[in-house]
C-alpha positions as CSV (number, residue, x, y, z in Angstrom):
1,X,0.0,0.0,0.0
2,X,1.2,3.5,-0.8
3,X,-0.1,6.3,1.3
4,X,1.6,9.6,0.7
5,X,1.4,12.5,3.2
6,X,3.2,15.7,2.6
7,X,4.9,14.3,-0.5
8,X,6.4,11.2,1.2
9,X,5.2,7.7,1.2
10,X,6.1,4.0,0.7
11,X,6.1,2.9,-2.9
12,X,4.1,-0.3,-3.3
13,X,1.5,-1.8,-5.6
14,X,-1.8,0.0,-5.9
15,X,-4.6,-0.9,-3.5
16,X,-7.5,-2.9,-4.8
17,X,-10.8,-1.4,-3.7
18,X,-14.2,-3.1,-3.5
19,X,-16.3,-3.4,-6.6
20,X,-19.1,-1.2,-5.2
21,X,-18.6,2.1,-3.3
22,X,-20.0,2.6,0.2
23,X,-21.3,6.0,-0.9
24,X,-21.4,8.3,-3.9
25,X,-21.0,12.0,-4.3
26,X,-21.6,14.3,-7.2
27,X,-18.2,13.6,-8.8
28,X,-16.6,11.1,-6.4
29,X,-17.1,7.6,-5.0
30,X,-16.2,6.5,-1.5
31,X,-14.6,3.2,-0.6
32,X,-13.4,1.7,2.6
33,X,-9.5,1.5,2.7
34,X,-8.7,-2.1,3.3
35,X,-7.0,-2.8,6.7
36,X,-7.8,0.6,8.1
37,X,-10.7,2.6,9.5
38,X,-10.2,5.2,6.8
39,X,-12.1,5.8,3.6
40,X,-10.9,6.7,0.1
41,X,-12.4,9.2,-2.3
42,X,-11.8,8.6,-6.0
43,X,-13.0,10.3,-9.1
44,X,-16.2,8.7,-10.2
45,X,-15.8,9.3,-13.9
46,X,-14.1,11.5,-16.4
47,X,-15.7,15.0,-17.0
48,X,-18.3,15.0,-19.7
49,X,-16.9,15.9,-23.1
50,X,-17.6,19.3,-24.7
51,X,-18.4,19.3,-28.4
52,X,-15.8,21.9,-29.4
53,X,-13.1,20.0,-27.3
54,X,-13.9,16.7,-28.9
55,X,-12.7,18.0,-32.3
56,X,-9.2,18.6,-31.1
57,X,-7.6,15.8,-29.1
58,X,-5.0,18.0,-27.5
59,X,-7.7,20.3,-26.1
60,X,-9.7,17.3,-24.9
61,X,-6.6,15.9,-23.1
62,X,-5.9,19.3,-21.5
63,X,-9.4,19.6,-20.3
64,X,-9.4,16.1,-18.8
65,X,-6.1,16.9,-17.0
66,X,-7.4,20.1,-15.7
67,X,-10.7,18.7,-14.4
68,X,-9.1,15.7,-12.8
69,X,-5.7,16.9,-11.5
70,X,-5.9,20.7,-10.9
71,X,-8.8,20.6,-8.5
72,X,-7.2,17.7,-6.6
73,X,-3.9,19.6,-6.2
74,X,-5.7,22.7,-5.0
75,X,-7.7,20.7,-2.6
76,X,-4.5,19.1,-1.2
77,X,-2.9,22.5,-0.9
78,X,-6.0,23.7,1.0
79,X,-5.9,20.8,3.4
80,X,-2.3,21.5,4.1
81,X,-2.9,25.2,4.7
82,X,-6.0,24.6,6.8
83,X,-4.1,22.1,9.1
84,X,-2.3,25.2,10.5
85,X,-5.4,27.0,11.5
86,X,-5.9,25.3,14.8
87,X,-8.5,23.3,16.7
88,X,-11.6,25.1,15.5
89,X,-10.9,24.2,11.8
90,X,-9.9,20.7,12.9
91,X,-13.3,20.4,14.5
92,X,-15.3,21.4,11.4
93,X,-13.2,20.1,8.5
94,X,-12.8,16.4,7.8
95,X,-9.4,15.1,8.7
96,X,-7.2,14.5,5.7
97,X,-4.8,11.4,6.0
98,X,-3.0,11.4,2.7
99,X,-3.1,10.0,-0.9
100,X,-3.2,6.4,-2.1
101,X,-2.8,4.8,-5.5
102,X,-5.7,2.4,-6.1
103,X,-7.0,0.3,-9.0
104,X,-9.6,3.0,-9.6
105,X,-7.1,5.9,-9.7
106,X,-5.5,8.2,-7.2
107,X,-7.5,8.3,-4.0
108,X,-7.9,11.0,-1.3
109,X,-7.7,9.3,2.1
110,X,-9.8,10.8,4.9
111,X,-11.1,9.9,8.4
112,X,-14.8,9.2,8.0
113,X,-17.4,11.1,10.1
114,X,-19.8,8.5,11.5
115,X,-23.0,8.1,13.4
116,X,-23.2,6.5,16.8
117,X,-24.0,3.2,15.2
118,X,-20.8,3.4,13.1
119,X,-22.4,4.1,9.7
120,X,-21.5,7.2,7.7
121,X,-22.8,10.4,9.1
122,X,-26.0,11.9,7.8
123,X,-25.7,15.0,5.6
124,X,-27.4,18.2,6.5
125,X,-29.7,17.5,3.6
126,X,-30.6,14.1,5.1
127,X,-31.4,15.5,8.5
128,X,-33.9,17.8,6.9
129,X,-35.4,15.0,4.7
130,X,-35.8,12.7,7.7
131,X,-37.1,15.3,10.1
132,X,-34.1,15.0,12.4
133,X,-33.1,18.6,12.2
134,X,-33.8,19.9,15.7
135,X,-32.7,22.8,18.0
136,X,-29.4,21.1,18.7
137,X,-28.6,20.8,15.0
138,X,-29.6,24.4,14.5
139,X,-27.1,25.5,17.1
140,X,-24.5,23.4,15.4
141,X,-25.3,25.0,12.1
142,X,-24.9,28.5,13.4
143,X,-21.5,27.5,15.0
144,X,-20.4,25.9,11.7
145,X,-21.4,28.9,9.5
146,X,-19.6,31.2,11.9
147,X,-16.4,29.2,11.6
148,X,-16.9,28.8,7.9
149,X,-17.0,32.6,7.3
150,X,-14.3,33.5,9.7
151,X,-11.8,30.8,8.7
152,X,-9.3,31.1,6.0
153,X,-10.6,28.0,4.2
154,X,-11.1,28.6,0.5
155,X,-14.5,27.1,-0.5
156,X,-15.5,26.1,-4.0
157,X,-18.7,24.2,-3.7
158,X,-20.3,23.9,-0.3
159,X,-23.9,22.8,0.1
160,X,-26.2,20.7,2.2
161,X,-24.9,17.4,0.8
162,X,-21.3,17.9,1.8
163,X,-21.9,19.1,5.3
164,X,-22.4,16.1,7.7
165,X,-23.5,15.8,11.3
166,X,-21.1,14.3,13.8
167,X,-23.6,12.9,16.3
168,X,-20.9,12.2,19.0
169,X,-20.0,15.9,19.4
170,X,-23.1,17.4,17.7
171,X,-20.8,19.2,15.3
172,X,-21.3,19.9,11.6
173,X,-18.3,18.9,9.5
174,X,-17.4,19.9,5.9
175,X,-16.4,16.8,4.0
176,X,-15.9,18.2,0.5
177,X,-15.9,21.4,-1.6
178,X,-12.7,23.1,-0.5
179,X,-10.0,24.6,-2.8
180,X,-10.7,27.1,-5.6
181,X,-11.6,25.2,-8.7
182,X,-11.9,28.1,-11.1
183,X,-9.3,28.5,-13.9
184,X,-7.8,31.5,-12.1
185,X,-8.0,30.8,-8.3
186,X,-8.8,34.4,-7.4
187,X,-10.4,33.6,-4.0
188,X,-7.2,31.8,-3.0
189,X,-5.2,34.9,-4.1
190,X,-7.5,37.5,-2.3
191,X,-8.7,36.5,1.2
192,X,-11.1,39.4,1.4
193,X,-12.8,38.2,-1.8
194,X,-13.0,34.7,-0.4
195,X,-14.6,35.9,2.9
196,X,-17.2,38.0,0.9
197,X,-18.0,34.9,-1.2
198,X,-18.4,32.7,1.9
199,X,-20.7,35.2,3.6
200,X,-23.1,35.0,0.7
201,X,-22.8,31.2,0.6
202,X,-23.4,30.9,4.4
203,X,-26.5,33.1,4.1
204,X,-27.8,31.0,1.2
205,X,-27.2,27.8,3.1
206,X,-29.1,29.0,6.2
207,X,-31.9,30.4,4.1
208,X,-32.3,27.0,2.4
209,X,-32.3,25.2,5.7
210,X,-34.8,27.5,7.2
211,X,-37.1,27.3,4.2
212,X,-37.0,23.5,4.1
213,X,-37.4,23.1,7.9
214,X,-40.5,25.4,7.9
215,X,-41.9,23.7,4.8
216,X,-41.5,20.3,6.6
217,X,-43.0,21.6,9.8
218,X,-46.0,23.2,8.1
219,X,-46.5,20.1,6.1
220,X,-46.7,18.0,9.3
221,X,-49.1,20.5,10.9
222,X,-51.3,20.4,7.8
223,X,-51.5,16.6,8.0
224,X,-52.4,16.7,11.7
225,X,-55.2,19.3,11.0
226,X,-56.5,17.2,8.1
227,X,-56.6,14.1,10.3
228,X,-58.4,16.0,13.1
229,X,-60.9,17.3,10.6
230,X,-61.4,13.8,9.1
231,X,-61.7,12.3,12.6
232,X,-64.4,14.8,13.5
233,X,-66.4,13.8,10.5
234,X,-66.2,10.1,11.6
235,X,-66.8,10.9,15.2
236,X,-63.2,10.2,16.4
237,X,-61.2,12.5,18.6
238,X,-57.7,12.3,17.2
239,X,-56.1,13.9,20.2
240,X,-57.2,11.2,22.7
241,X,-58.0,8.4,20.4
242,X,-61.6,7.9,21.7
243,X,-65.0,8.4,20.2
244,X,-66.4,11.9,20.7
245,X,-68.9,12.0,23.5
246,X,-72.5,12.5,22.5
């Protein structure tokens, strides 16, 4: 096995991963790293071809290299830089463990964030979908967004599906989306621009969470009111489960 951290590692044959991933993201697949409690993120597939790039093989190759290698390099640089920010960033950013060569390509090795039962942590999106977003999660979200804006972390694509809930510490953790992925990494060059961008992003995230939480809550109340109305028609008191007197 070859795990490289900080440019150093042990040269060995590539690691064979399972046939099926344990989870899938928008552009990556997650696999358990054999013999460890770590997980590996590998590129799910090549970027979709563009018509005008297909005509020139050199341009197609350059685009493929840029889409697969440049974002990874910038992400690695961001993990390295963020590791010097201290405990608060370590609390809210998934721990990076290194790189490994696998039979499915170069993999990013990270420490998984898990639920109390050992399965992978629920995303913020899933907590809303399953009705598990509560007052404690809301406090955790405010703490997370405060860190997110104030930290020096350069964010590229942060949303409800790459923020997960660490149930053990009731902490929200960013598991993807760091590093500037634009052709010119201007947010990495200009910290003030990065902060301004993250403020807007944090506001958008909280607005979406608030809207979905209220929509879900109102939906439940509507169902309860409907059942109460229907129960009244049939002579059943929904609140106590008994027939209405008289």
